[in-house]
N, C-alpha and C positions, 0 to 999 in steps of 0.2 A: 475640703468640701465647701466651706464658706466661699472660697474663691470662685468655685464653679457656679454657685448660686448668684453671687454678685455679678459675674460675667454674663450670666443669662439675663439678669435684670438690665444691665447696660445695653446689651445687644437688642433685647426686646424693646426697650425704651427708645433706642436710636431709630428703630424702624418708623416710629411716629414722626420723628424729626425729618427723616428722609422722605417720607411719603407726602407730608402736607406742609404748607406754609401757614403760619399763625393767622395771617390776614384772611385766609380763605376757609379756615376750619369752621368758624361759627356760622358761615352762610349755608352750609349743607349739613343736614342732620346725619346723613350717612358718614360723612367725613368726621364729624364731631364724635359720633358713637364709636367709630373705629379708633380714633385717637384716645378716647377715654378708656376703651377696653385695653389698649396696649399699655397705657400709663398705669392703670390699675394692676395689670399683670406684672409689670416691672416692680411696683410697690409691694406686691405679694412676696416676690423673691427677696426684696430688701428686708422686709419685716420677718421673713422666715429664717434668715441667716442667724446662727447662734450668737455672733457678736452683737447683732442688732437686738435680739431678744434679751441678752444680758444687760445692754445699755438701757433698754426700756424698763426692765425690772428694777434696775438701780435708780433710775430717775423717778419712777413712781413710788418706789418703796414697797411695792406689792410683788411677792413672788409669783412668777408665771403670768404677770399682767400682759406680757407679749403674746400669750396664747390667744385670748379673745380678740386682741388687736389684729393678729395675723388671720385668724379665722373669719373675722368680720371683713377684713380686706379681701380675702378669698371669695367670700359670699358676694361682695360688691363686684368683684371681677366676673363672677358667674352671671350676675344680673346684667352686667354690661355686655356680655356675649349674647345674651338673649335680646337685649335692646338692639344690638348690632344686626342680629338676624332679622328682627322686625323691620328695621329701617332698610335693610338690604332687600327684603321681599317687597316692600312698598305697598301701595294700595291707597284707598281714600285716606286723606290726612286725618280726619276725625278718628277713623278706626286705628290707624297707626299710633296716634297719640294715646288713645284709650288702652291699647295693649301695652304700650311703654309704661304708662302710669301703673297698670296692674302688676307688671313685672317688678317695678321699683317698690311698690307697696308690699308685695309678697316677700321679696328679699330684704326689705327694711324690717319686716316683722321677724324674719330669720335672724338678722343681726341682733335685734333687740333680745330675742330668745337666747342667743349665745351669751350675751352680756349678763342676762338674768341668771342663767344656769351657772355661769362662772362665779357670780356673786354668792350663790347659794352653796357652792361646792366647797369642800375642804381641800385646798391645794396649796399647802404651806411649803412643800418641798420643791425647790426650784429645779426644773428639768428643762434643759435647753435643746436636747436632741431627741429624747424618747418620751416626751410628755404623753403622746397618744397611747402608747402601750403601758406606761407606768401607771397612768390613771384610768386604764380601760375598765377596771372593776369598781371605780369610785363613784358613788351616787352623784348625780348632777353633772359631773365631769364626763361620765360615760354618755349621757344623753347629749351633752354639748358636742362631743367628738362625733357621734353618729349624725347629729343634725347638720354640722358643717359639711361632712362628707356627702350626705344625701343631697343637700342643696347643690353642691358642686357637681355631683354625678348627674343630676337631672339636667342641668344646663349643658354639660358636655355631651350627653346623649342627644339632646335636641340639636346641637351643632353638628354632630355626626350625621343625623338623619337628613338635615337640610343640605349639608355638603354632598352627601351621596345622591340626593335628588338633583341638585343643581349641576353637579359634575356631568350628568347625562344630558343636560339641556344646553350646555355652552361648549365652546371650543377654544382652541388656542391657549394663550397664556392664562386666561381666566380659569380654564379647566385645570391647568397645571397648578395654579395657585390654590384652587379649592382642594385639589388632591393633597397638596402639601399641608394645608390646614387640617384636612381630615387625618393625615398621618400624625400630625402633632397632637391632635385631640385624642387619637387612639393611644398614643404613647402616654398621655396623661391618664386616660381611663385605665389602661392595663398596667403601666409601669408605676404610676403614682397611687391611684385610688384603689385598684384591686390589691396591691401590696399592703396598703394601709388597712383595708378591710380584713385581709387575711391575718395580719399581725394582731389586730385587735381581737378578732374572733379566736385566734390561738390563745390569747391571754385568758379569754373566758373559759377555754377548755384546759387551762393550766399547762399550756405549752409555751415554749419560748421561741418565737419567730421574730423577735424584735429587730433583727438585722434587716428584715424586709422594709420596715418603717424608717429605720435610721440610715441605712447604707444604700438601699436600692431606690426608694421612692424619691429622695431629693434630686439625684442626678437624672433620673428618668423624667421628672417634671421639668427640669432645666432643658433637657434635650427636646422635650415636646414643645416648650416655649420657643426655642430657637427655630424649630421646623415651622411652627405657626407663623413666626415673624417673617420667615422666608416666603411663606404662602401669601402673607399680606403684601409684602414688598414686590414680589416678582411681577404681577400684572401691571404695577405702576412704574417700577424702575426700569424694566427692560425696554419698553418703548421710549422712555426718556433717554436712556443710554444710546439706543439706536439712533435717535434723532440727533444727539450731539455728535455721534460718530459720522453720520451722513453730512452734518454741517461742516465738520472738519474736512471731509473729502471734498465737498463743494468749494470750501474756502481755498483749498490748494489748487483745485481745477480752474478757479478763476484767476490764478496768478498770471498767465500770459495776457489775459485781457486787462488786468489791473496794471501790469507793467507798461502796457501801451498807452493807457488813457490817464494814468495817475496825475500827470503834470497838468491836465486840464480840469481836474476835480477841484471844486472850491468848498467841498464839505469839510466842516471842522473835524480835526483828527482827535480821537479819544485818547486819554492818557494811557501810556504803555503800562499794562497791568498783567502780571502772569496768571492771576486768578480769573481772568475773563473766560467764560465758557465759549466753546466754538460757535454756538448759535449767535451769541452777541457779536463776535468778531465777523461772522458771515454777514449779519445784518448790516453792520457798518460798511463792509466792503460793497455790498449790494447798493446801498444808498450812495456811496461815493462814486461807483461806476455809473449809475444812472445819472448822477449829477454831471459827470464828465461827458456822457453821451449827449446830454442837452447842450453842453458847451460846444461840442464838436459838430453838432447837427448843421450849422451854417456852412461847414467846410465839406459836406458830403458832395461828391462829384458823381452824379448818376450815370455819367458816361462810363466811368470806371466800373460801376456796379453792373450795368447792362452788358458791357463787354465781357466781364468775367462770368456773368451768369450764362450768356450765350455759349461761351467756350465750355463751360461745365456741362451744359445740356448736350452739346455736341459730343462731349466725351462720354456720354451715357449716364451722367449723374441724374438722380431723381430731382424733381422740381424743388423739394425741400432742401436737399443737399446743395443744389446749385444756388438757391437763394442765400443759404448760410455762407457759402464760399464767396459769393458776390458781396454780401454785406461785410464780411471780414476784410476783403480787399478794399472796399470803399472806406471802411473805418480806419484801416492802416494808412490809406492815402490822406484821409482827413487829419489824422494825428500828425503826419509828416508836414502837411500844410500849416497846421496850427503851430508846430514847433519851429518852423521856418518863418513864421509870421507873414505868410503869404496872404494875399487877398482871397476871400472865399470865392469859389466859382459861382458865376451867375446862372444858376439853374432855374430859378423862378418857381420852384415847387418844393414842398416839404415831403419828407419820407419818414415812415415809422419802422424802426427795426423790429425784426421778429422777436428779439430778446425783450423788447418793451411791451409786447403783446401778451406774453406768457406770465402768469403769476408765479411768484417764487423764483428761485435761482436757476431753474432748469434751462430757461432760454439763454441766460448769460453764460451758463456752462457750455451750451452748444456753440455759442459764438466764440468762446475762448478756445474750444477745441478746433474750430474752423481756422482761427488765427494761428494756432500752433501748427496747422498743416499747410499754411501758405508757403509758396516757394520763396527763397531769399530774394530780397529786392536787388535790382542791378546796382552796380557800383556808381556812385555819383561822380560827375565830371569834376576835375580839379577846380577848387575855388567855390564850388557850390555847397549848399548845406546838405549833408547826407541824410537821406530819409531813414527813419528808424526801422529796423528790421522787425518783422512780426515777432512778438514776444520779447522785445527789448524795451528798455526804459528810456524815457526822455530826460530823466533827471535821476540823481542818486537814489538808491533803494532806501525805503523808510526803515527805521529800526524795527526789528522783529519783535512782535508781541506774542509771547508764549501763550 
């Protein structure tokens, strides 16, 4: 059971690491409150594990000292969820700040009451797993147990109501994330809190339903936390994963263009690192290709471009497709001239490629596809410098960066 609780703590806490960078957390109250809620939720699981309770009791020399520590941490977590909802809802800054301070004050008094009640109670027998039911009839301990459960229930019910309302107003991944958070909170309400209430009330009626508190509640709380963490992460991680996957595809699609112009690029090469994300690799390739295009611009022969463009239009291609095909042929010719160290053609005018007019890698990807579809260049006469084929390299391949 302790392993399950610790695993929930690790997974729940890792969601904060995956969601936010430390440098950006403090700048946004919503990000900060989300991270605080996730971290406090993880600490609750760590504190509630029997090995942790035993260690805390031994270090302090007070039997069951881990109980008010865990209950206080759970109350702080409940408060953080309310603060998260307040920041999520937004509104005038003064109103948001006032509501946050009121929530912190209310749950601060709750934590103080838990500590005072524990100090007044007679709880000399150490209970690591069944403290709630063992002391359910004990003065002051009874009130402490009910108080922490009531505070946690109030916060989770508020989260349920807000998630139900917002899930009807939003769409896409945000709605899915809210629904997952709602499911996680319902698992906490029904699987953890309701079973705790039932076991405690059964003790009052002189019945033994302790297994609900000791065997059912902890794994249900862990499951609820895991589902909640998935709800927090889904709207943030899925777009990031999609962006990295798209960057990987674009990086591969630019290969024909990069192989053609790489010898003309003067951009410094980054160190080969397997941990580089696809977006970083794509960004470097884009910069290097644009640098190479600037280098090859003096070699552009507009007669080649116009001839290929007219032929493509005559073949029924759209103006955009004809332009791309013409620019690909002109670029291949320019790369051949540069590799053969020929004199640039004297055209007397500049030209801007479509790929340099479009933000992002989409224009370069279109140019790479047009290069890949160019017909093979004719064989060079004997003794002449052979022109590079479309999609071939002018120099050896660079080492692959995973």
